[in-house]
Structure formats: C-alpha cells, structure tokens
C-alpha angles and dihedrals in degrees: 000000000000120000091250092053090048093052091049091049094053090045090052092049091050094049093045094051096042095049096048120022101054092058104043097097100038097086118062122218109278105162134051098252103069100042090045088065097035093053090060090061089043090056090048091058093040100048103021094234106133096168106058110349119194114233141165090037099303112353126126114215117276092218138041115276108245094102092045092048090057092050092049093048093048089048096049096086092058094035098232141062114256132178089259097052091041091057097036096087090057093048094047090048090052091050092047092049094050093045092043090049091052093051092045096047097040090062090056103029138031112296093236091054090049091049093049089048091055092047091049091051091049093049101044106116096229093048093045091049092050091048091055097048136084094239132118094238102089094046088049091049093051091051094046097044089043090054090050090055095043094048090050090051088050089053090049088057092055095262089281120156128003117301096222095170092052090050092049090048091054089046089054090050091050090049089052102049112350140262094337087078089067102030098054099048090048090048093051098046091041093057090045093053092047091053088049090057103258113153112265094230091049091051092046094046098047096043092046089054091049092048091051091048090049089054095058100082096039090048090060089059093043090053092048091047092049090054089056102043106015119191093358089064093047091050091052092048092050093048097044094047114023097021091051092049096046096040094241098120119139089238134035114262122185095317113185141151118264089257087071090074093057092048093051091050090055091050093040092058092059123168093021091057086071091059090051090051091050091050091057089074097048106043124078104226121215123223109273116257121239121264093254093053091045092053091046090054090047091057094047098043126102112294094235092049090049091050091050093051093045094047089054099038100042093046089052091047092049093055092046090067103067119068090228108083132171132170092240092060087071095055092107087063094063103073090052095042087050091060091051091046092049091055089048093051091050090056090048092051091050100041109016105033093155089067091053091045091052091050093050092047090050092051090050091053092047091053091048092048092052091053093046091048091052092049091047091053090048090060090063095231094130109088125218090239092078088078123075138166133042094316094052096102092051093046091050090053090052091049092051091047090056091048090055099037111139116254105207123154095275094052093046090051092050090050092049098048098073089053097042092049097033097057097058090038091054091046092051091047095054096045114113098217114069113182119187093262091054090056089061088047090053091056090050091050090048095057094037094058093047092051097045090050089052090048092051091050095045096040104040119002106040097044090049094049101037098044086069086069094048119128092212095097091052092049092048089050090052093050090048099044097037104027096154105015118100111253122206135187134212131188124167095218110088117248092010120122140158090273099167094044091048092050094051091043090058097257093291099127111102131195117264098207092048097049101030088202128200096232143348142093124312126194119212141176113254091237092054104038098090094048090047094053091047091049094054104055091158090069134070114221131195122186110239107171143337134203119258094223141028117282109233101223094054098025094227142084116270128232125200119208130188110220142186127189110241097190139024096228 
C-alpha cells in the first residue's frame, strides 16, 4: 500500500470511529423498532435460548438471529443489553463497509476517488441513520455489499477456485434477514457476467452451486428453529419472506408505489442531494441517448464501471418489485451510488467550482443556523404557546429539554465546531481566486462541515429531544409500582406490543390474550380500554393508574387496570 493510500485509510478510520461510536448510547429507545430487536438479544441472555428465544410475552423473533447473536455477544461482558451494545453491531458494520469499500475501490480506481466514495457513503443521511440504530439493516447491508465485492473479485480471477468468503458473506446475510441475502447478490453478479460474455450455463451452474453452499449454515438454524416452534415458525418465515415479496401478507406493511424508492433515495442522500440540485443550474446537459445506444455503451464500458452501475441499478430494480417498500431496503445501493457521485463531484470541482463553492457556503450557513437556533432556545425566549394540537404537550417537553440541556465541555465543543469550521469554509467559498490547492481544501471543508453537523445532532440535539419520548420512565414506574405482580399488555393491532416498555422492564410484560390469566395488571391504550373491558365480560377490572402524557410508541396515554377473572369460561 502506498503511503498516500495508508494515510487516507487511517484518516477514514478516524473519521468513522469519531462520528459514530461516541454517540451510540446517548439516545434511549423511543420507538418500537429498536427495542423490538434489542429485546430478542435480551431474552437470549436471560433465558439461554439462542435459537428461537421467546420475547414480548410470547413472540418468536420475526427475523433470523445473526444480528441478535452479535448484540448478545457484545453484551456478555457487561451482562446486560444496553442502548450502546444494541446499536454497536450496526455502527461496526457501517465502519467495516466504508473501510472495505475504500480498500476495494482503491485497487481499481484512484485512491482519492475511493476515499471520497467512502466519505460519501459514511455521510449519507440514510446510511448514517441506519448505522446508528439497533436494526438489522446495516448488518444485512454489510453482508450483501461485501458479497457483491467478493463475487466481483472472484470473476476478476477467472472464476477459479471456490469463493468461500463470498459464500460466508451471503450466509451471514441470509441469517440476518432471509433468502434475499443470497438471491440478490447472485442476481447482480449473474447479470454482470452474462453481459461480459460468460456462457449462460456456466453462470447458472456456478452461481447455483454458490447459492446452495450459502444455504448450508442458515439451514442448520432453520431446522433447529423448526424443531422448537414447528408450523408456527414456518408460517412466520413464509409470510416475512415470500408473503412480503409477493404482497400476500396477512397485514399491510409499508406498501408504496415504485416511485417511493426514487423519492427515498433523494432524501437518503441528504445533504448531497442539495449539491446535485445546485449542479442542475450550472451544467449544460446533452440530449439523452436512445435506449439502444445506452445499452451498447453499457456493454463496452470498463468492467468495474459496469459492475458499479449494475450493482446500484439492479438492486434498485429488485426492490421496486414487491409492494412492501422501505427506505432501508435500498441501503445496498448507496456504496455504489457513492462511487458514481464521487466521480461527479470531482468533475464539478474541476469544471464548475462555483457550484461546489455555493454548496460549501450553504452548508456553513446551515451549521451556523443550527447553533444559533440551539442558543436561542436555551435563552427561554420561545413560549409554550407556539405549540398547538394533540402533540403540543410532547413538543413543549422537547422545548424544555433543549432549554435545560447540560453544557459540559463535550457539548460546548460540539456546538463550537460548526462555527469554527464553517467560518473559514465560508470565507474560502466566497473568494474569487480558486487555485488548484484551494479546490482540494474546498472538498475537505465540504466533508468537515457535514460531519460536525451530524456530530452536533447525534451528540447534543437528538439525545436531548428524543429522550423525552423514551419508555424507560414508564418501565421503571412499572417495576416500582408492580414489583411482583404479573403485568400484561394488550393492543388491538396484530403484532404490535409495548416493545420499548417491555425492554426497559426486563422483558417481563406478557400478552393478555395469549395467557388469559386469572389475575394481575393489564396496560391498555386509552382509545382501546373501553372496548377491551366490554369484550372481556368474564373479568372484573378496576382502574389503578394512567400516564399523564402520550406514550410515543403507541401515540396514546396508557391506562393500568387491576383485573381478576370471575369465571373459567
């Protein structure tokens, strides 16, 4: 490795670690998604069942266990699952993907392009968000994108030997979210090899063999899980994988038109979408070529460039097919889009520097505005009366939390960085003379401002605001008020539970309809309590307590009832 590549690699590692790891544990769980995954790892440590642990009072996990295994292993030294250890697999996967992307691309492109690609990937809003969350998506993305890269390297070497690391990577993807982790990488590399002239039967035969090999390890878990849960497990697997893809699920799940994917990509590339918008007014666009000419150029272009376009385009196409669509499904697109975007930015810096200057100046102003807004809120000049409607109480609590946010050295530093970096960046951007060395400085300013804004949000603003919505206080109240009494939950919506409350309560809240208990405490949404009581005539209920505000994960106040079964019907 050349000295320049080594310096860029260590710089990338430093930026990746500094902008992610220090902030993982600052924000408590406040929505249903993160604690739903974390409680699976909690139940693994609590009950010792690492195959198909029962959680949330009777559920089996909706997804394979690879992600939860990592959380549980990382939590073993401290003996419990925390917000930090629950999000650590995602953060480490993000770091590994950006570093792996740099190493992969730098062997096939200029090191500076590879470095910029990695920085763009790391700073895309959707990727950054997934890397800071306790969700399976970033681990899945690392495994899938890694298998893309490893299969391409195998093709480069003439498809000789057995690509064991590519197979293991696909196995990890399948153990994270199911068969898509094997199907999609084989689909992408298969189309690429066909375009590059490899015989169809050779492509089909070799990739079929690799897919079968990648199924071996996941199948061991599927067999073990089936032995534990039987047909219930098979039904869940069929619905979560094939039912989601074909749109035949028993419940609606993120159903959107295919245009939704293009919209989420535009939003997901924030703030770089803004640079693309600015460039629309500075570049003279040529008339689009016909489809035939475009396909001809695609076949004759550089193999690595073709692979990059196919990895992005075919992944996007694949996820346009099912009716269920979410922004995180498109995460495997981002590392390949980042390479294309990096090449585009280089051309902007060389030929349209005013566009880049405008973007840097805009970022500098945004960073300054965020700091000024925080300081303004801290002064207490914003009255509660600015908020109206059913969310007013929650918004007022967030406002008050920002007013009283602690200002220790770390927070002051994070508040100062956008100003300290933004002022010289703004000055450089508005200068008339732009020598070659200054162009490199503009790129450095561009990334520096984006990262310090992310750090300010992750380190100060978001934890302060979102912790207001945390379910930890409610869980602590339950454990204090009902330390030995059995506590049950009920929600009318299928597969919905009080995930955050159950996690912070130590996974002790069971399901009323599943257990049909004789006595205990049941927690209900205010909007559902009357219907629930009327539905269960064989019980006597007495209101015991209710929350003073709406609980974020169910968007309603919560009522607690003591109950006793009056009949055995």
